[in-house]
N, C-alpha and C positions, 0 to 999 in steps of 0.2 A: 233598404229596409229600415223602418223607423227605429226598431229596437237596436240595431247596430249603431246608428247615429246617437241614440240616447245613451247607450252603454259607453261609447267612446267619449262623449262630452262629459258624462258623469265622472268617469275615472280621470279625465283631464282635470276636473274641478277639485277632486280629493287626492290627487296624486301624492303630494308631500305628506299629508296627514296619514294616508294609507301606508306609505313607506315607513313612517315612524311606528305605526300601529303593528306592523308585521316584522319589525326589525329583530325582535327576539323570539320569533315563533319557533325556530328550531331549537333554541336553548330551553324553551318552556314545554316543548312537546316532543319527548324522546321517541315516542312511537312513530310520529311523523318523520323525524330525522332518520329513524331506522328504515322506514319505507323508501326514502330517497337514497339512502346508503345501499339498500338492496337493489334498487333500480340501477344505480351506478355500477354495481358489481356484475350486473347481468347484461349490460349494454356493451357490445363490442363494435364500437364505431361512433360516429357523430350522433348527437341527440339534440332535440329541439324542445324547449320549454314553451308551450303554446298557451298564451295568456300569462306571460311571465311577470307582469307587473313591474315593480322596481328592480327585478332581477336577482332577488336574494336567493331563490332556489337554484337559478341558473349558476350563480357563483358558487353555491355549495357543491353542485355537481362537478363544476370545474376544478374545485379544490380536491376532489377525489379522483382526478385524472381524466374526467370525461371531456370530450371535445363538445362542449355544450354551447348552444346559442339560444336566443330568446326572440319570440314574436309576441306582440301585443296590439290590440285594437286601438289603444289610447296613445296618441303621440306624446302626451305629457308623461306617461309612464315610461315610454321608451327613452325619452330624454333623460329622465331620472336614472334609469338603468345604465345608459351610456356614460353618464357622469360619475356614477358610483363605481362602475366596473369597466373602465375604458379598454381594458385588455380583451374583452369579450364582445361578441357580435349581437346586436339587437336591431330588429326591424319592425316597422309598423305593418300590420297585416291582420287578416281575419281568418279564423279557424274554419269558417264556412267556405273559404276559397283560398286554401293554402298555396302560396306562390313558391313552391318547392318542387323540384323535379321528382318524377316517379322513382321509388326505391332508393331515395337518396340519404336516408337516415336509418340508424339502428335502434333508435329509441324516441318515443314521443311521450312527454309528460304534460298532462292537462290537469293542473292542481286548482280545483275550485274555480275553474273558468268556464267549463261546460254548464255550470249552473245558470248562466245567463242566456243560454241558447234555448229557444222554444222547442217543445217536443217535436214539432213537425220538421225542424231543421236539424235535429240530432242525427238522423240517418246520413244526410249529405256530409255532415261534419265528420262522422265516423268513417265514411267512405274516403274522405281526404286523408285521414290519419292512416287508413289502410293503404292508400295509394303511395304515400311518401315513404312508408316503411319497407325495409328490405325483408326478404323471407327470413323468418326467425326473429324479427324485430319485436321490441317490447313496448306495449302501451300501458301507461299508468294513469288512471283517472281518479282524482279526489273529488268528492261531492258531498252535498247535504242530503241526509236521508229523511224521507217523509213523503207527504202527498200534498199536491197543490202548488200554487204560485202566489207569491206575495210581491207587492210593488214597494220597493225601497225608495223613499223620497228624501231621506236624510241620512248622511253617511258620516264617515270618519272626519272628526273635527267639527261636526255639526253642519257641514256644507250640504247644499241641496244636491240631490241625485234623482235620477229617474231610471231605475234598472229593475227588471223583473228577476226575482230569484226563484228558480224552479227546484222544488224538492222532489226527490225520486226514490222509489223503492229499489233495493238491490236487484230483485228479480227482473224489474223493468229494464234497467240499464244493462244488465247482463245479457238479456234477450237481444237488445239492439246491438250490442257489441258482437255477439255471435252471428247475427244476421249480416253484419258488415264484413265477416270473413275472419274473425279472430277466434282463438280458443281461450276461454277464461281459465286462468291458472290459479288465481287466489283472490279472495276478498277479505279485507280487514275491516272490522268495526272500530271506530275511534270514538271515545266518549259516548258510549251507547246509552248512558243514563242521562245525558244532557237534554235540555228542552228541544234543541235541534241537534240530533246526532250527526256524525260524519262517518264516511267510509272511503276506503281506497280499493279500487279494482285493478288487478294485474291481468293483462291478456297478451297473447303473442300471436304473431302472424304464422 
């Protein structure tokens, strides 16, 4: 699929700049940090950070005692994550075809990575999240709130990119999550007054 190749290539190109851009995200966003801390407290077993980027969230979960690993579409991002956090496991992979056994994890974190998945591929992606989660497992999705899609042609550090960013309404995503077999337990609004607001959805198998 073209969008998968474009996304991987784009994040390979901006990997170092992106890692620098997000390096202090948890220090600057206490509510986001609280969401990850809550995720860690609710996960009883291994967890996977899908779309882990340079591994900063994966490492934070590990610091809280979670058996956390990361998967990312971009080999460049995975290489950065492995070098920054050699004690953790990072693999190249796609959330649309997760190479994990059924019921093998207790938690799935997808932090602002589902935003690059087209609407028609969201159900199959969520079905993979459902497949790899154990009964009682927790799914957390961070995403941009809004409507429509924009093509991002320049990114972090001014480097060229070609990725589509899909904005979604909370009701739309919650409906797809329920249809995939989850129970939605909570939804948080982050920066609701920003030009592009954000949200976090918590759902359980």
